C-alpha positions in Angstrom: 0.0 0.0 0.0 1.4 3.4 -1.0 2.4 6.2 1.4 -0.4 8.5 0.2 -3.1 5.8 0.6 -2.0 5.0 4.1 -1.7 8.6 5.1 -5.2 9.3 3.7 -6.6 6.4 5.8 -5.1 7.9 9.0 -6.4 11.4 8.3 -9.9 9.9 7.5 -9.9 8.2 10.9 -8.5 11.3 12.7 -9.3 14.5 10.6 -7.6 16.7 13.2 -4.3 15.2 12.1 -4.6 16.9 8.6 -3.3 20.3 9.7 -0.5 18.6 11.8 0.7 16.8 8.7 0.5 20.0 6.6 2.3 22.2 9.1 5.7 23.5 8.3 8.4 23.2 11.0 11.6 25.0 10.1 12.6 23.8 6.6 10.2 20.9 6.2 6.5 20.2 5.8 5.8 17.4 8.3 4.1 15.3 5.7 7.1 15.6 3.3 9.5 14.7 5.9 7.5 11.6 6.9 7.2 10.6 3.3 11.0 10.7 3.0 11.4 8.6 6.2 8.8 6.1 4.9 10.4 5.8 1.5 13.8 5.1 3.0 12.3 2.2 4.9 10.6 0.9 1.8 13.8 1.2 -0.3 16.3 -0.3 2.1 14.5 -2.3 4.8 11.1 -3.6 3.8 12.4 -6.6 1.8 14.2 -8.1 4.7 11.9 -6.9 7.5 9.9 -9.4 9.6 6.6 -9.6 7.7 4.7 -10.3 11.0 5.7 -6.8 12.2 6.0 -4.8 9.0 2.5 -3.3 9.1 2.6 -1.9 12.6 6.1 -0.6 12.0 5.0 1.3 8.8 2.1 2.8 10.8 4.6 4.0 13.4 6.7 5.7 10.8 3.6 7.5 9.5 2.8 8.7 13.0 6.2 9.3 14.7 6.3 13.0 14.1 2.7 13.9 14.6 3.5 15.8 17.7 6.3 17.9 16.2 4.1 20.9 15.2 2.3 21.3 18.5 5.7 21.1 20.4 7.2 23.8 18.1 4.2 26.1 18.5 4.5 25.7 22.2 8.1 26.8 22.0 9.6 23.6 23.2 10.9 21.3 20.4 12.3 18.9 23.0 8.7 17.9 23.9 7.8 16.7 20.4 8.0 13.1 21.4 5.8 13.7 24.4 3.3 15.5 22.2 3.3 12.5 19.8 2.7 10.1 22.6 -0.2 12.2 23.9 -1.9 12.2 20.5 -1.4 8.5 20.0 -2.9 7.8 23.4 -5.9 10.1 22.7 -6.6 8.5 19.3 -5.4 4.9 19.5 -8.9 3.5 19.3 -9.7 5.5 16.1 -6.4 4.4 14.7 -6.9 0.8 15.7 -3.6 0.7 17.6 -3.5 -2.2 20.0 -2.3 -1.9 23.6 0.9 -3.8 22.8 1.7 -1.7 19.7 1.0 1.5 21.6 3.5 0.4 24.2 6.1 -0.3 21.4 5.4 3.1 19.8 5.8 4.8 23.2 9.1 3.0 23.8 10.4 4.1 20.4 9.5 7.7 21.0 10.8 7.8 24.5 14.1 6.2 23.5 15.4 9.3 21.7 18.8 9.0 23.4 19.9 6.7 20.6 20.0 9.7 18.3 21.5 12.0 21.0 24.2 9.4 21.6 25.1 9.2 17.9 25.3 13.0 17.9 27.6 12.9 21.1 25.0 14.8 23.1 24.6 12.0 25.7 27.0 9.3 26.9 27.0 5.6 25.9 25.8 4.7 29.4 22.9 7.1 29.3 21.7 5.7 25.9 22.2 2.1 27.1 20.3 2.7 30.4 17.4 4.4 28.7 17.0 1.6 26.1 17.3 -1.3 28.5 14.9 0.3 31.0 12.2 1.1 28.4 12.0 -2.1 26.4 10.5 -4.3 29.2 7.2 -2.6 28.7 6.9 -3.7 25.1 6.9 -7.4 25.8 9.5 -8.0 23.1 13.1 -9.2 23.4 15.6 -6.4 23.9 17.6 -7.4 20.8 14.5 -7.2 18.6 13.5 -3.8 20.0 17.0 -2.4 19.6 17.2 -3.6 16.0 13.8 -2.0 15.2 14.8 1.1 17.1 18.0 1.2 15.0 16.0 1.0 11.7 13.7 3.8 12.9 16.7 6.0 13.7 18.4 5.2 10.4 15.2 5.9 8.4 14.7 9.2 10.2 18.3 10.6 9.8 18.6 9.1 6.3 15.6 11.3 5.2 17.8 14.4 5.8 19.9 13.6 2.7 19.7 14.8 -0.9 19.3 11.3 -2.3 16.3 10.7 0.0 14.5 13.8 -1.2 15.6 16.1 1.7 18.1 18.9 1.9 21.8 17.8 2.0 22.6 17.6 5.7 23.4 14.2 7.1 25.2 12.5 4.3 28.3 12.2 6.5 26.5 9.6 8.6 26.5 7.0 5.9 28.7 5.2 3.3 27.6 5.7 -0.3 28.1 3.7 -3.5 27.1 5.1 -6.9 25.1 7.9 -5.2 23.1 5.6 -2.9 23.5 4.6 0.7 25.1 1.2 1.2 22.9 -1.5 2.7 24.8 -4.2 4.7 23.2 -7.6 4.1 24.8 -9.1 7.2 23.6 -6.5 9.7 20.5 -5.6 7.7 21.2 -1.9 8.4 22.5 0.9 6.3 26.3 1.1 6.6 27.3 3.9 8.8 30.5 5.9 7.9 33.5 4.8 9.9 33.2 7.2 12.9 29.5 6.5 13.4 29.9 2.8 12.8 32.3 2.7 15.7 29.9 4.6 17.9 27.0 2.4 17.0 29.0 -0.7 17.5 29.9 0.3 21.1 26.3 0.6 21.9 25.3 -2.5 19.9 27.9 -4.6 21.8 26.8 -3.3 25.2 23.2 -4.2 24.4 24.1 -7.6 23.1 26.2 -8.4 26.1 23.3 -7.3 28.4 21.0 -9.6 26.4 23.3 -12.5 27.0 23.5 -11.9 30.8 19.7 -11.8 30.9 19.4 -15.1 29.0 17.7 -13.5 26.0 20.4 -14.6 23.6 22.1 -18.0 23.4 24.6 -17.3 20.7 26.2 -14.5 18.7 23.1 -13.6 16.7 20.1 -11.4 17.3 17.2 -13.6 16.6 13.6 -12.9 15.6 11.1 -15.3 13.9 12.3 -14.4 10.4 15.3 -12.2 11.1 19.0 -12.6 12.1 21.4 -9.8 12.6 25.0 -11.0 13.0 26.9 -9.6 15.9 30.1 -7.9 14.6 32.1 -7.9 17.9 35.1 -9.6 16.2 35.0 -7.5 13.0 38.2 -5.9 11.8 37.4 -2.2 11.9 40.2 -1.4 9.5 38.1 -2.8 6.7 35.4 -0.2 7.4 37.5 2.9 8.1 40.0 4.9 6.2 43.2 5.5 8.2 43.3 9.2 9.1 46.6 10.7 8.1 47.3 12.3 11.5 46.7 9.2 13.6 49.6 7.1 14.7 49.0 3.5 15.9 50.0 2.7 19.4 50.0 6.4 20.4 47.4 8.3 22.4 46.8 10.8 19.6 46.0 14.1 21.3 44.4 17.0 19.3 45.6 20.5 19.9 43.2 23.0 18.3 44.3 26.4 17.2 42.2 29.5 17.7 41.6 30.0 13.9 39.9 26.6 13.7 37.3 27.5 16.3 36.6 30.8 14.5 36.1 29.1 11.2 34.4 25.9 12.5 33.0 26.5 16.0 31.6 22.9 16.4 35.0 21.3 15.6 35.1 19.4 19.0 32.1 17.3 17.9 33.9 16.3 14.8 36.8 14.6 16.7 36.3 11.0 17.6 35.5 10.4 21.3 38.4 7.9 21.5 40.9 10.8 21.1 41.7 13.3 23.8 41.5 17.1 23.1 43.8 19.5 24.8 43.1 23.2 24.7 45.8 25.7 25.2 44.9 28.3 27.8 46.0 30.9 25.2 43.3 29.7 22.8 40.6 30.3 25.4 42.1 33.7 26.1 42.2 34.6 22.5 38.6 33.5 21.9 37.5 35.5 24.8 39.2 38.6 23.4 38.0 38.0 19.8 34.3 37.8 20.7 34.2 41.6 20.6 36.8 42.4 18.0 35.8 40.4 14.9 33.1 40.9 12.3 29.5 40.1 13.4 29.5 36.7 11.8 32.9 35.8 13.2 31.8 37.0 16.7 28.8 34.6 16.5 31.2 31.8 15.6 33.4 32.6 18.6 30.4 32.6 20.9 29.4 29.3 19.5 32.9 27.9 20.0 33.0 29.0 23.6 29.6 27.5 24.2 30.8 24.2 22.6 33.9 24.2 24.8 31.9 24.9 27.9 29.4 22.2 27.0 31.9 19.5 26.1 34.4 20.1 28.9 32.2 18.1 31.2 31.3 15.2 28.9 34.3 14.6 26.7 38.0 13.9 27.2 38.8 17.6 27.0 41.1 19.6 29.2 42.8 23.0 29.3 46.6 23.1 29.7 48.8 26.2 30.3 52.0 26.9 28.3 55.5 25.8 29.2 57.7 28.3 27.4 60.9 26.5 28.5 60.2 23.8 25.9 60.5 26.2 23.0 63.7 26.6 21.0 65.7 29.7 22.0 65.0 31.4 18.7 61.3 31.4 19.1 59.5 34.5 20.3 58.2 33.8 23.8 55.5 36.4 23.5 53.9 34.9 20.4 50.4 33.4 21.0 51.2 30.7 18.4 54.2 29.7 20.4 52.2 29.4 23.6 50.0 26.9 21.8 53.0 25.1 20.3 54.5 24.7 23.8 51.4 23.0 25.0 51.7 20.5 22.1 55.4 19.9 23.1 54.2 18.8 26.5 52.6 15.7 24.9 55.5 14.9 22.5 55.4 11.2 23.2 51.7 10.8 22.7 51.5 12.1 19.1 50.1 15.6 19.6 48.2 16.6 16.5 48.2 20.4 15.7 44.9 21.2 14.1 45.5 24.6 12.5 45.1 26.5 9.2 47.9 28.8 10.1 50.9 28.1 7.7 53.4 29.5 10.2 52.3 27.4 13.0 52.2 24.3 10.7 55.8 24.9 9.7 57.0 25.4 13.2 55.1 22.3 14.4 56.5 20.1 11.6 60.0 21.4 12.3 59.7 20.2 15.9 58.3 16.8 14.8 54.7 17.5 15.7 51.9 16.1 13.5 49.9 18.8 11.8 46.6 18.9 9.8 44.7 21.8 8.4 41.0 22.3 9.1 40.2 21.7 5.4 42.1 18.4 5.3 40.5 17.3 8.6 37.0 18.0 7.4 37.6 16.5 4.0 38.8 13.1 5.3 36.0 13.0 7.9 33.3 13.6 5.3 33.2 10.0 4.1 
């Protein structure tokens, strides 16, 4: 049954949903976004999906964002899932949603920490704890719920790509081949790009291990009646990821970020893999604090965003501020130069492969001359685009 026919059936049963589907929220009409989500499911997942569950899952995709418009009108986008749950509860009889399927829908909408975890907005433990605490209400096995939750997440984020009919935005989450996202026949999921594959795998492994300890899984497969998803806990990650030029095996690999990088790309911290430490020179913080009133209006906004990002991430990532040690600099170097302050911080981690992330040619030359790995912002973003 086509998307349009199913949506018409829903709106016939609940006419008050019509304006909610036709509402515009930011760049998207709700109905258009849901169509893109639904089409991604049909294109990539429907063929292998458990046919006993496919109908209620499709209905969920058609209803998952019904509360977005009321939440935005109320000025609180964070409550869109709560609004969706309220609407589903109010109209579940008209929509012929059974009690068990309502519980599953509610679980999916409440487990929004999967997306937040993939965006590095919450920790692995927070995402894991939310998922493992919510699934019990559904009556389904944890592995099955997690797999379906993963498909829902992938369909939703995949809709924000040009090839799905949306605006180009989240292409970096996936691997592509001939202009289309790769579908992994073993995992029966879209293939995440290397960084996000690793993040997902950490959560996947944690959920799978929990399933084994609770006697839900007897071997290394996620089982449903007609579906098997192979656990990839022994997979060689090198086959999925391109080696980054700045990374050295058997080293800690510590990123030192120059001031100009924050000005040009204020969310740079979120682009660095969580497995690597970030060290901020105190001079960089000082420079950003001074630049927030000296640059052009757009650059000032970037500086404020950068400071907010640093403040937000300093409590949740492996991020710390280090002061300069000018005694480490060669005698010929100007001890008053801000660049040299930053360089002296990198020199304190010489045995751990400090990585100078800077677009400043002078600082790159000095760093290379002292044996410090360097990479420009342009190079870094290009190889992280996947």
